[in-house]
C-alpha positions in Angstrom: -82.9 -15.8 22.9 -84.4 -17.8 20.0 -87.7 -15.8 20.0 -89.3 -14.7 16.8 -91.1 -11.4 17.4 -93.8 -12.6 14.9 -95.4 -14.4 17.9 -95.9 -11.2 19.9 -97.5 -9.6 16.8 -99.8 -12.6 16.3 -100.8 -12.9 19.9 -101.4 -9.2 20.2 -104.6 -9.5 18.2 -107.9 -9.5 20.1 -108.9 -12.9 18.8 -107.2 -16.1 20.0 -105.0 -17.2 17.1 -105.5 -20.9 17.7 -108.9 -20.6 19.5 -109.7 -21.3 23.1 -110.5 -25.1 22.8 -107.8 -27.7 23.6 -106.0 -29.6 20.9 -108.0 -32.7 19.7 -105.2 -35.2 20.4 -104.6 -33.9 23.9 -108.3 -34.1 24.6 -108.6 -37.6 23.2 -105.6 -38.9 25.2 -105.6 -36.9 28.3 -106.5 -39.9 30.4 -103.0 -41.2 29.7 -101.3 -38.4 31.5 -99.9 -39.3 34.9 -100.0 -37.7 38.3 -101.0 -34.1 38.9 -98.0 -31.9 38.0 -98.0 -31.0 34.3 -95.6 -28.8 32.3 -96.9 -27.4 29.0 -94.2 -26.3 26.6 -94.7 -23.4 24.2 -98.2 -22.9 25.5 -99.1 -19.8 23.5 -102.4 -18.3 24.5 -103.2 -20.9 27.1 -105.9 -23.1 25.6 -104.3 -26.4 26.5 -103.0 -25.4 29.9 -106.5 -24.0 30.9 -108.1 -27.2 29.7 -105.8 -29.3 31.9 -106.3 -27.1 34.9 -110.1 -27.4 34.5 -109.5 -31.2 34.8 -107.7 -30.7 38.1 -104.1 -30.9 37.0 -101.5 -28.5 38.6 -100.2 -26.9 35.4 -97.1 -24.8 34.7 -97.0 -23.4 31.2 -94.1 -21.7 29.5 -94.0 -19.5 26.5 -91.5 -17.0 25.0 -94.2 -14.5 23.9 -95.2 -12.0 26.6 -98.3 -11.3 24.6 -99.2 -14.9 24.5 -98.7 -15.2 28.3 -100.9 -12.1 28.9 -103.8 -13.6 26.9 -103.3 -17.0 28.5 -103.7 -15.4 32.0 -106.9 -13.7 30.8 -108.2 -17.0 29.6 -107.4 -18.7 32.8 -109.1 -15.9 34.7 -112.2 -16.2 32.5 -112.4 -19.9 33.1 -111.8 -19.5 36.8 -108.7 -21.8 36.9 -105.2 -21.4 38.3 -102.2 -22.0 36.0 -98.6 -20.9 36.6 -97.6 -19.1 33.4 -93.9 -18.4 32.9 -92.5 -16.1 30.3 -89.3 -17.7 29.3 -87.2 -19.0 26.3 -87.4 -22.8 26.4 -83.9 -23.0 24.9 -82.7 -21.6 28.3 -85.5 -22.5 30.7 -84.5 -25.0 33.4 -87.0 -28.0 33.3 -85.4 -29.6 36.3 -84.6 -33.3 37.0 -87.5 -35.7 37.7 -89.8 -32.8 38.4 -92.9 -33.5 36.3 -95.5 -36.2 36.3 -96.4 -35.3 32.7 -95.1 -32.9 30.0 -97.1 -31.7 27.1 -96.0 -30.1 23.8 -98.5 -29.2 21.2 -97.5 -27.8 17.8 -94.3 -26.2 19.2 -92.3 -24.9 16.3 -88.7 -25.1 17.5 -85.7 -24.9 15.3 -84.1 -28.4 15.1 -81.0 -27.7 17.3 -83.3 -26.2 20.1 -85.8 -29.0 19.8 -83.2 -31.8 20.0 -81.7 -30.3 23.1 -85.1 -29.6 24.6 -86.3 -33.2 24.0 -83.2 -34.5 25.8 -84.0 -32.3 28.8 -87.7 -33.5 28.7 -86.6 -37.1 29.3 -84.5 -36.0 32.3 -87.3 -33.7 33.7 -89.9 -36.5 33.8 -90.4 -38.5 37.0 -90.1 -42.3 36.6 -93.4 -43.5 34.9 -93.9 -39.9 33.8 -95.6 -39.2 30.4 -94.6 -37.0 27.5 -97.6 -36.2 25.2 -97.0 -34.4 21.9 -98.5 -33.5 18.6 -96.4 -31.7 16.0 -96.3 -31.2 12.2 -94.4 -33.7 10.1 -92.4 -32.7 7.0 -95.3 -33.6 4.7 -97.2 -30.6 6.2 -95.3 -28.4 3.8 -97.5 -29.5 0.9 -100.7 -28.7 2.9 -99.9 -25.2 4.0 -102.6 -25.3 6.7 -100.3 -24.3 9.6 -96.8 -24.6 10.9 -95.1 -22.1 8.6 -92.8 -23.1 5.8 -89.6 -24.2 7.6 -89.4 -28.0 7.3 -86.6 -27.9 10.0 -89.3 -27.2 12.6 -91.2 -30.3 11.6 -90.3 -33.9 12.5 -91.1 -37.5 11.6 -92.1 -40.2 14.0 -88.7 -41.7 13.6 -87.0 -38.4 14.6 -89.4 -38.0 17.5 -88.4 -41.4 18.9 -84.7 -40.8 18.3 -84.8 -37.3 20.0 -86.6 -38.7 23.0 -84.5 -41.8 23.4 -85.1 -43.2 26.8 -88.9 -43.2 26.6 -91.1 -46.2 25.9 -93.8 -45.4 23.3 -97.4 -46.2 24.2 -98.4 -44.3 21.1 -96.3 -43.2 18.1 -98.0 -42.3 14.8 -97.5 -40.2 11.7 -100.7 -39.5 9.9 -102.9 -37.0 8.1 -105.9 -35.5 9.9 -108.1 -32.4 9.8 -106.8 -29.8 12.3 -109.2 -26.9 13.1 -107.7 -24.6 15.7 -108.4 -20.9 15.2 -107.4 -19.1 12.0 -103.9 -20.4 11.7 -104.5 -24.2 12.0 -107.4 -24.9 9.7 -107.6 -27.8 7.3 -106.1 -31.2 6.5 -102.7 -31.6 8.1 -99.7 -34.0 8.3 -98.8 -34.6 11.9 -96.8 -36.8 14.2 -98.3 -37.9 17.5 -96.5 -39.4 20.5 -97.1 -40.6 24.0 -93.9 -41.6 25.6 -93.5 -43.1 29.1 -90.3 -42.8 31.1 -89.4 -46.2 32.6 
């Protein structure tokens, strides 16, 4: 189990740590997702999964924090949508083979060995023409200190993203700075990498 108990502590608070609104990049590019079946990785407290469900996607969302899953279920109930939330460690969770129309990963802070292996499984888990949409912190985020912690190994460049997801064609791949305002833990100018990869 690669779970940091800090996440249960953070998600046990009454407020939603990263707010209840979806990630800006996901919201701006959601029309590029394919099909109906979407898997959300490291979903946290449910904001992105609930947003996708409100748009009519059939969403499965996985997170290792039971406290995050509990709050995500409450959010889905409050928004009157159905999401399948699964409490599991993504280092061990079986994504399947050609199971998903789209897979989403937003600011998922995996240790590099876990992330590399997970990204390889993402490519296999997508159906042909399936889409992987992600936003993550790039190593330059360390200088901003506006989210993502202080472990540069959990951050990655656009080059690393493309290498780790070899087998996808990139409709969008960018490394940039932008303001990120998502609850109390993601607030301010940030260095990010964004990607939309399509499985041939």
